MARMIDREN-173744 format. One record per residue: residue in one letter; x, y, z of N, C-alpha, C in turn; residue number from 1. Coordinates in Angstrom, 2 decimals. Layout:
<pts>
PT   aa      n.xx      n.yy      n.zz     ca.xx     ca.yy     ca.zz      c.xx      c.yy      c.zz     i
PT    a         X         Y         Z         X         Y         Z         X         Y         Z   NUM
...
</pts>
This chain:
<pts>
PT   aa      n.xx      n.yy      n.zz     ca.xx     ca.yy     ca.zz      c.xx      c.yy      c.zz     i
PT    x     58.24    180.39    166.94     58.81    179.21    166.30     60.33    179.31    166.28     1
PT    x     61.00    178.24    166.67     62.45    178.24    166.75     63.09    178.24    165.38     2
PT    x     64.32    178.74    165.29     65.06    178.72    164.05     65.39    177.30    163.60     3
PT    x     65.44    176.37    164.55     65.76    174.98    164.23     64.64    174.08    164.72     4
PT    x     64.23    173.14    163.90     63.18    172.21    164.25     63.67    171.22    165.29     5
PT    x     62.75    170.43    165.83     63.12    169.41    166.82     64.12    168.43    166.23     6
PT    x     63.89    168.03    164.99     64.81    167.11    164.33     66.19    167.74    164.14     7
PT    x     66.21    169.01    163.75     67.48    169.70    163.57     68.20    169.89    164.90     8
PT    x     67.45    170.11    165.96     68.06    170.24    167.29     68.79    168.97    167.68     9
PT    x     68.24    167.82    167.31     68.90    166.56    167.62     70.22    166.42    166.86    10
PT    x     70.24    166.90    165.63     71.49    166.83    164.86     72.54    167.78    165.44    11
PT    x     72.07    168.94    165.92     73.00    169.87    166.58     73.56    169.24    167.85    12
PT    x     72.69    168.61    168.62     73.13    167.96    169.85     74.14    166.85    169.56    13
PT    x     73.91    166.09    168.50     74.84    165.03    168.11     76.20    165.62    167.74    14
PT    x     76.18    166.79    167.08     77.44    167.46    166.70     78.20    167.92    167.94    15
PT    x     77.46    168.43    168.93     78.11    168.86    170.18     78.77    167.67    170.87    16
PT    x     78.05    166.57    170.96     78.61    165.38    171.61     79.82    164.85    170.86    17
PT    x     79.77    164.87    169.54     80.90    164.39    168.75     82.11    165.30    168.96    18
PT    x     81.88    166.60    169.05     82.99    167.54    169.27     83.63    167.30    170.63    19
PT    x     82.81    167.08    171.65     83.35    166.91    173.00     84.04    165.57    173.19    20
PT    x     83.82    164.63    172.29     84.53    163.35    172.36     86.02    163.52    172.09    21
PT    x     86.38    164.66    171.48     87.78    164.86    171.05     88.53    165.85    171.93    22
PT    x     87.86    166.41    172.94     88.48    167.51    173.68     88.05    167.53    175.13    23
PT    x     88.87    168.15    175.96     88.51    168.38    177.36     87.61    169.61    177.51    24
PT    x     87.43    170.35    176.45     86.62    171.58    176.51     85.15    171.25    176.72    25
PT    x     84.44    172.21    177.31     82.99    172.11    177.49     82.34    173.10    176.54    26
PT    x     81.50    172.59    175.65     80.91    173.41    174.59     79.41    173.55    174.80    27
PT    x     78.95    174.79    174.80     77.51    175.06    174.92     77.11    175.98    173.78    28
PT    x     75.96    175.68    173.17     75.43    176.50    172.08     74.12    177.15    172.52    29
PT    x     73.99    178.44    172.30     72.80    179.19    172.68     72.24    179.92    171.46    30
PT    x     70.94    179.75    171.22     70.23    180.53    170.20     69.15    181.35    170.91    31
PT    x     69.21    182.66    170.74     68.22    183.56    171.35     67.37    184.19    170.26    32
PT    x     66.07    184.32    170.52     65.20    185.00    169.55     65.64    186.45    169.36    33
PT    x     65.96    187.12    170.47     66.44    188.51    170.42     67.22    188.79    171.69    34
PT    x     68.12    189.75    171.62     68.93    190.09    172.78     68.32    191.21    173.61    35
PT    x     67.24    191.81    173.11     66.56    192.88    173.83     65.21    193.08    173.14    36
PT    x     64.22    193.63    173.88     62.95    193.95    173.22     62.98    195.37    172.63    37
PT    x     63.99    196.15    172.99     64.21    197.49    172.44     62.98    198.39    172.57    38
PT    x     62.21    198.22    173.63     61.01    199.03    173.80     61.33    200.50    174.03    39
PT    x     62.53    200.79    174.48     62.90    202.18    174.73     63.25    202.92    173.45    40
PT    x     63.54    202.20    172.37     63.95    202.85    171.13     62.84    203.75    170.56    41
PT    x     61.59    203.29    170.44     60.53    204.18    169.95     60.36    205.43    170.82    42
PT    x     60.50    205.26    172.13     60.36    206.41    173.03     61.47    207.43    172.83    43
PT    x     62.68    206.94    172.58     63.81    207.85    172.36     63.61    208.66    171.07    44
PT    x     63.22    207.96    170.00     63.00    208.66    168.73     61.83    209.65    168.84    45
PT    x     60.74    209.21    169.46     59.58    210.09    169.62     59.93    211.32    170.46    46
PT    x     60.71    211.11    171.50     61.11    212.23    172.37     61.99    213.22    171.61    47
PT    x     62.92    212.68    170.82     63.83    213.55    170.07     63.07    214.42    169.07    48
PT    x     62.16    213.80    168.33     61.40    214.55    167.32     60.47    215.57    167.98    49
PT    x     59.83    215.15    169.10     58.95    216.07    169.81     59.73    217.26    170.37    50
PT    x     60.97    217.00    170.76     61.81    218.06    171.33     62.13    219.14    170.29    51
PT    x     62.36    218.72    169.06     62.74    219.70    168.03     61.54    220.24    167.25    52
PT    x     60.37    219.68    167.49     59.19    220.12    166.72     58.88    221.61    166.88    53
PT    x     59.04    222.22    168.08     58.76    223.66    168.18     59.63    224.50    167.24    54
PT    x     60.87    224.06    167.05     61.76    224.82    166.17     61.25    224.84    164.74    55
PT    x     60.51    223.80    164.36     59.94    223.75    163.02     58.66    224.58    162.95    56
PT    x     57.87    224.53    164.01     56.57    225.21    164.00     56.74    226.73    163.96    57
PT    x     57.72    227.24    164.67     57.87    228.69    164.73     58.25    229.29    163.38    58
PT    x     58.62    228.43    162.44     58.94    228.92    161.10     57.71    229.00    160.20    59
PT    x     56.54    228.58    160.73     55.33    228.54    159.91     54.34    229.61    160.36    60
PT    x     53.38    229.94    159.50     52.35    230.93    159.86     51.45    230.47    161.00    61
PT    x     51.48    229.17    161.35     50.61    228.66    162.41     51.08    229.09    163.79    62
PT    x     52.31    229.51    163.87     52.85    229.86    165.18     52.30    231.20    165.65    63
PT    x     51.72    231.20    166.85     51.16    232.46    167.38     51.77    232.82    168.72    64
PT    x     52.98    232.29    168.98     53.73    232.62    170.20     53.04    232.12    171.47    65
PT    x     52.11    231.20    171.35     51.43    230.65    172.52     52.21    229.43    173.01    66
PT    x     52.81    229.53    174.20     53.62    228.40    174.71     52.77    227.16    174.95    67
PT    x     51.49    227.33    175.27     50.63    226.17    175.48     50.42    225.41    174.17    68
PT    x     50.38    226.17    173.08     50.25    225.53    171.77     51.47    224.67    171.46    69
PT    x     52.63    225.21    171.76     53.86    224.45    171.53     53.93    223.21    172.40    70
PT    x     53.53    223.37    173.66     53.56    222.24    174.58     52.58    221.15    174.11    71
PT    x     51.40    221.58    173.69     50.41    220.62    173.20     50.89    219.90    171.96    72
PT    x     51.57    220.65    171.10     52.12    220.05    169.88     53.18    219.00    170.22    73
PT    x     54.03    219.35    171.18     55.07    218.40    171.58     54.46    217.12    172.14    74
PT    x     53.48    217.27    173.00     52.85    216.11    173.60     52.16    215.25    172.54    75
PT    x     51.44    215.89    171.64     50.74    215.14    170.59     51.74    214.43    169.68    76
PT    x     52.82    215.13    169.35     53.85    214.54    168.49     54.46    213.32    169.16    77
PT    x     54.79    213.46    170.45     55.39    212.36    171.18     54.46    211.15    171.24    78
PT    x     53.20    211.35    171.60     52.27    210.24    171.77     52.01    209.51    170.44    79
PT    x     51.83    210.29    169.39     51.55    209.66    168.09     52.76    208.88    167.60    80
PT    x     53.93    209.51    167.65     55.12    208.85    167.14     55.52    207.65    168.00    81
PT    x     55.34    207.74    169.32     55.67    206.60    170.19     54.82    205.40    169.83    82
PT    x     53.54    205.65    169.51     52.66    204.55    169.12     53.04    203.98    167.76    83
PT    x     53.31    204.87    166.81     53.66    204.42    165.45     55.00    203.69    165.44    84
PT    x     55.99    204.26    166.11     57.32    203.67    166.12     57.36    202.35    166.89    85
PT    x     56.35    202.08    167.71     56.31    200.83    168.47     55.85    199.64    167.63    86
PT    x     55.34    199.90    166.44     54.96    198.79    165.55     56.22    197.96    165.26    87
PT    x     56.16    196.64    165.47     57.36    195.79    165.37     58.17    196.00    164.10    88
PT    x     57.51    196.05    162.95     58.24    196.18    161.69     58.99    197.50    161.61    89
PT    x     58.39    198.57    162.12     59.03    199.88    162.09     60.08    200.00    163.18    90
PT    x     59.77    199.47    164.36     60.73    199.56    165.46     62.06    198.92    165.09    91
PT    x     61.99    197.79    164.38     63.22    197.09    163.99     64.12    197.96    163.12    92
PT    x     63.50    198.83    162.31     64.27    199.69    161.41     64.88    200.89    162.14    93
PT    x     64.39    201.18    163.31     64.86    202.35    164.05     66.04    202.05    164.97    94
PT    x     66.38    200.77    165.11     67.45    200.39    166.04     68.80    200.53    165.35    95
PT    x     69.66    201.41    165.81     70.99    201.54    165.19     71.77    200.24    165.26    96
PT    x     72.56    199.98    164.24     73.34    198.75    164.18     74.25    198.61    165.40    97
PT    x     74.84    199.71    165.81     75.74    199.65    166.97     75.03    199.23    168.24    98
PT    x     73.77    199.68    168.41     72.99    199.30    169.58     72.67    197.81    169.53    99
PT    x     72.30    197.32    168.35     72.00    195.89    168.19     73.21    195.04    168.58   100
PT    x     74.35    195.41    168.05     75.56    194.61    168.31     75.97    194.69    169.78   101
PT    x     75.80    195.87    170.36     76.16    196.05    171.77     75.28    195.19    172.67   102
PT    x     73.95    195.20    172.43     73.04    194.42    173.24     73.28    192.91    173.05   103
PT    x     73.51    192.50    171.80     73.75    191.09    171.53     75.05    190.61    172.16   104
PT    x     76.09    191.43    172.08     77.38    191.07    172.68     77.24    190.95    174.20   105
PT    x     76.47    191.87    174.81     76.24    191.79    176.24     75.53    190.50    176.62   106
PT    x     74.53    190.12    175.82     73.80    188.90    176.12     74.69    187.68    175.98   107
PT    x     75.56    187.68    174.97     76.49    186.56    174.80     77.36    186.39    176.04   108
PT    x     77.87    187.49    176.56     78.72    187.41    177.75     77.92    186.97    178.97   109
PT    x     76.67    187.40    179.07     75.83    186.95    180.18     75.57    185.45    180.10   110
PT    x     75.34    184.98    178.89     75.09    183.55    178.72     76.33    182.72    179.03   111
PT    x     77.49    183.25    178.75     78.71    182.54    179.10     78.75    182.27    180.60   112
PT    x     78.35    183.28    181.37     78.32    183.13    182.83     77.13    182.28    183.27   113
PT    x     75.94    182.54    182.70     74.74    181.82    183.12     74.85    180.32    182.87   114
PT    x     75.55    179.94    181.82     75.68    178.52    181.48     76.83    177.84    182.23   115
PT    x     77.51    178.59    183.09     78.57    178.01    183.92     79.86    177.73    183.19   116
PT    x     80.07    178.36    182.05     81.26    178.08    181.26     82.54    178.67    181.86   117
PT    x     82.39    179.55    182.83     83.55    180.15    183.48     84.01    179.35    184.69   118
PT    x     83.36    178.22    184.97     83.72    177.44    186.14     84.28    176.06    185.78   119
PT    x     84.69    175.86    184.56     85.15    174.54    184.15     86.60    174.30    184.58   120
PT    x     86.94    173.04    184.77     88.30    172.67    185.11     89.23    173.06    183.96   121
PT    x     90.30    173.76    184.29     91.25    174.17    183.25     90.78    175.36    182.45   122
PT    x     89.64    175.96    182.84     89.08    177.14    182.15     88.94    176.89    180.65   123
PT    x     88.20    175.81    180.34     88.10    175.38    178.94     86.66    175.42    178.43   124
PT    x     85.87    176.40    178.87     84.52    176.55    178.38     84.48    177.30    177.06   125
PT    x     83.56    176.91    176.18     83.40    177.58    174.89     81.92    177.77    174.62   126
PT    x     81.54    178.99    174.26     80.15    179.31    173.93     80.03    179.68    172.46   127
PT    x     79.06    179.06    171.79     78.66    179.48    170.45     77.30    180.15    170.60   128
PT    x     77.22    181.43    170.28     76.02    182.22    170.54     75.48    182.81    169.26   129
PT    x     74.16    182.67    169.07     73.46    183.28    167.94     72.24    184.01    168.45   130
PT    x     72.10    185.29    168.08     70.90    186.05    168.38     70.17    186.30    167.06   131
PT    x     68.98    185.73    166.93     68.26    185.73    165.66     67.93    187.13    165.17   132
PT    x     67.31    187.94    166.02     66.83    189.26    165.59     67.96    190.14    165.08   133
PT    x     69.12    190.01    165.71     70.26    190.86    165.34     71.17    190.21    164.29   134
PT    x     70.91    188.94    163.94     71.81    188.20    163.06     73.24    188.31    163.59   135
PT    x     73.35    188.12    164.90     74.63    188.30    165.58     75.16    186.95    166.03   136
PT    x     76.41    186.70    165.74     77.07    185.45    166.14     78.35    185.79    166.88   137
PT    x     78.59    185.09    167.97     79.85    185.27    168.69     80.29    183.94    169.27   138
PT    x     81.60    183.72    169.27     82.19    182.55    169.93     83.06    183.08    171.06   139
PT    x     82.75    182.65    172.27     83.50    183.09    173.45     84.23    181.90    174.06   140
PT    x     85.52    182.06    174.25     86.33    180.99    174.81     86.96    181.44    176.12   141
PT    x     87.01    180.54    177.08     87.64    180.86    178.36     89.17    180.86    178.20   142
PT    x     89.84    181.27    179.27     91.27    181.52    179.17     92.10    180.29    178.83   143
PT    x     91.66    179.12    179.29     92.42    177.91    178.98     92.46    177.60    177.50   144
PT    x     91.44    178.05    176.77     91.41    177.88    175.32     92.09    179.05    174.62   145
PT    x     91.82    180.26    175.10     92.37    181.47    174.46     93.89    181.47    174.45   146
PT    x     94.49    180.83    175.46     95.94    180.76    175.49     96.50    179.94    174.32   147
PT    x     95.68    179.06    173.78     96.15    178.14    172.74     95.62    178.47    171.34   148
PT    x     94.60    179.30    171.25     93.94    179.55    169.97     93.90    181.04    169.69   149
PT    x     94.34    181.42    168.51     94.30    182.82    168.09     92.86    183.24    167.79   150
PT    x     92.51    184.46    168.17     91.15    184.96    167.96     90.74    184.93    166.49   151
PT    x     91.69    185.06    165.60     91.38    185.08    164.17     90.72    183.78    163.72   152
PT    x     91.05    182.68    164.37     90.43    181.40    163.99     88.93    181.41    164.27   153
PT    x     88.55    181.97    165.40     87.12    182.07    165.73     86.43    183.06    164.79   154
PT    x     87.12    184.14    164.44     86.52    185.16    163.57     86.14    184.59    162.21   155
PT    x     86.99    183.73    161.68     86.69    183.11    160.38     85.45    182.23    160.48   156
PT    x     85.33    181.48    161.57     84.17    180.60    161.75     82.90    181.43    161.93   157
PT    x     83.00    182.51    162.69     81.84    183.39    162.91     81.34    183.95    161.59   158
PT    x     82.24    184.39    160.74     81.84    184.95    159.45     81.08    183.91    158.62   159
PT    x     81.58    182.68    158.59     80.90    181.63    157.83     79.51    181.35    158.40   160
PT    x     79.40    181.37    159.71     78.11    181.09    160.35     77.11    182.21    160.03   161
PT    x     77.57    183.46    160.09     76.68    184.58    159.77     76.19    184.47    158.33   162
PT    x     77.07    184.09    157.42     76.67    183.91    156.02     75.58    182.84    155.91   163
PT    x     75.72    181.76    156.69     74.73    180.68    156.67     73.39    181.16    157.22   164
PT    x     73.43    181.98    158.27     72.20    182.53    158.85     71.48    183.40    157.84   165
PT    x     72.22    184.26    157.16     71.61    185.13    156.15     71.02    184.31    155.00   166
PT    x     71.62    183.17    154.74     71.13    182.31    153.65     69.98    181.42    154.10   167
PT    x     69.59    181.51    155.38     68.51    180.68    155.90     68.91    179.26    156.20   168
PT    x     70.21    178.99    156.31     70.71    177.64    156.57     71.29    177.57    157.98   169
PT    x     70.45    177.83    158.96     70.91    177.94    160.34     71.45    176.62    160.86   170
PT    x     70.67    175.57    160.71     71.10    174.26    161.24     72.38    173.78    160.56   171
PT    x     72.44    173.91    159.25     73.64    173.50    158.52     74.84    174.32    158.97   172
PT    x     74.66    175.63    159.09     75.74    176.49    159.53     76.18    176.20    160.95   173
PT    x     75.20    175.91    161.82     75.51    175.64    163.22     76.29    174.34    163.37   174
PT    x     75.86    173.31    162.68     76.57    172.02    162.74     77.99    172.18    162.21   175
PT    x     78.12    172.91    161.10     79.46    173.14    160.54     80.34    173.92    161.53   176
PT    x     79.74    174.91    162.18     80.48    175.69    163.17     80.94    174.82    164.33   177
PT    x     80.06    173.97    164.83     80.41    173.08    165.94     81.53    172.12    165.52   178
PT    x     81.42    171.59    164.31     82.46    170.67    163.82     83.82    171.36    163.74   179
PT    x     83.83    172.57    163.21     85.09    173.30    163.09     85.66    173.66    164.46   180
PT    x     84.78    174.08    165.37     85.23    174.38    166.74     85.79    173.12    167.39   181
PT    x     85.11    171.99    167.16     85.58    170.72    167.72     86.97    170.37    167.26   182
PT    x     87.27    170.61    165.98     88.61    170.31    165.46     89.66    171.21    166.11   183
PT    x     89.31    172.48    166.27     90.26    173.41    166.91     90.49    173.03    168.37   184
PT    x     89.40    172.71    169.06     89.51    172.35    170.48     90.27    171.05    170.66   185
PT    x     90.11    170.11    169.74     90.83    168.84    169.83     92.33    169.06    169.76   186
PT    x     92.73    170.08    169.00     94.15    170.42    168.90     94.62    171.22    170.11   187
PT    x     93.77    172.16    170.56     94.19    173.06    171.64     94.13    172.41    173.01   188
PT    x     93.03    171.71    173.29     92.85    171.03    174.59     92.34    169.61    174.32   189
PT    x     93.21    168.72    173.87     92.78    167.38    173.49     92.23    166.58    174.67   190
PT    x     91.46    165.58    174.34     90.84    164.72    175.35     91.91    163.96    176.13   191
PT    x     91.73    163.89    177.45     92.62    163.11    178.31     91.80    162.03    179.02   192
PT    x     92.44    160.94    179.42     91.70    159.82    180.02     90.91    160.19    181.27   193
PT    x     91.39    161.17    182.03     90.73    161.52    183.29     89.62    162.57    183.11   194
PT    x     89.37    162.97    181.89     88.36    164.00    181.65     86.96    163.46    181.83   195
PT    x     86.08    164.26    182.41     84.67    163.90    182.52     83.81    165.08    182.11   196
PT    x     82.60    164.81    181.72     81.70    165.84    181.23     81.19    166.69    182.40   197
PT    x     81.57    167.95    182.43     81.18    168.83    183.54     79.85    169.52    183.31   198
PT    x     79.50    169.77    182.06     78.25    170.45    181.73     77.45    169.58    180.78   199
PT    x     76.13    169.64    180.91     75.28    168.86    180.02     75.50    169.30    178.57   200
PT    x     75.53    168.29    177.68     75.59    168.59    176.25     74.22    169.09    175.83   201
PT    x     74.13    170.34    175.41     72.81    170.88    175.14     72.85    172.06    174.20   202
PT    x     71.72    172.24    173.52     71.44    173.43    172.75     70.41    174.22    173.53   203
PT    x     70.76    175.45    173.91     69.88    176.29    174.72     69.12    177.24    173.80   204
PT    x     67.79    177.22    173.92     66.94    178.12    173.14     66.29    179.13    174.06   205
PT    x     66.44    180.41    173.77     65.91    181.47    174.62     64.89    182.32    173.87   206
PT    x     63.72    182.50    174.50     62.71    183.38    173.92     61.81    182.73    172.89   207
PT    x     61.82    181.40    172.84     60.99    180.70    171.86     59.81    179.98    172.51   208
PT    x     59.46    180.33    173.73     58.35    179.67    174.43     57.02    179.99    173.74   209
</pts>
């Protein structure tokens, strides 16, 4: 189920169109369910614990110096923990914050390219990206916008959007974010008579099939 209903998606789309009426910039919004499935995380944790398990066993009376026993213990530890750590609720808790942010940031940059925002006239593409699982928000602007807008302005908007996501007000936060971006873009790259829409006005949903 998507973070925004069909009705809410229409309001987001209307906000995108209203923003682009004031600017030459091309604005695309992407919401992803997750930036990675993180299937390797349970395996890494299980491997690490299995690797150090012999050091724990040799301190107990059960240790009889049999290398096959240690090997069997490692294998059993790995298989059991890999299965347990793969449970979705537990796996989510095992993912380091830095890994989450790194994967989400990578996906945001990929989406900037996949959505064609790097090919706009005047280099005026702007991406608003939200990854649900990571509660990660990023605004990426091409060089034609970055030359006119300080990064701190986007950072303030991102913080407000993240607060809205945590509060469960995704659609409200997204529309507010688009409106604020539209005002900044109208100042930085205002609409000119010869401007035409290069990219479809759209909200892209990933992983919600």
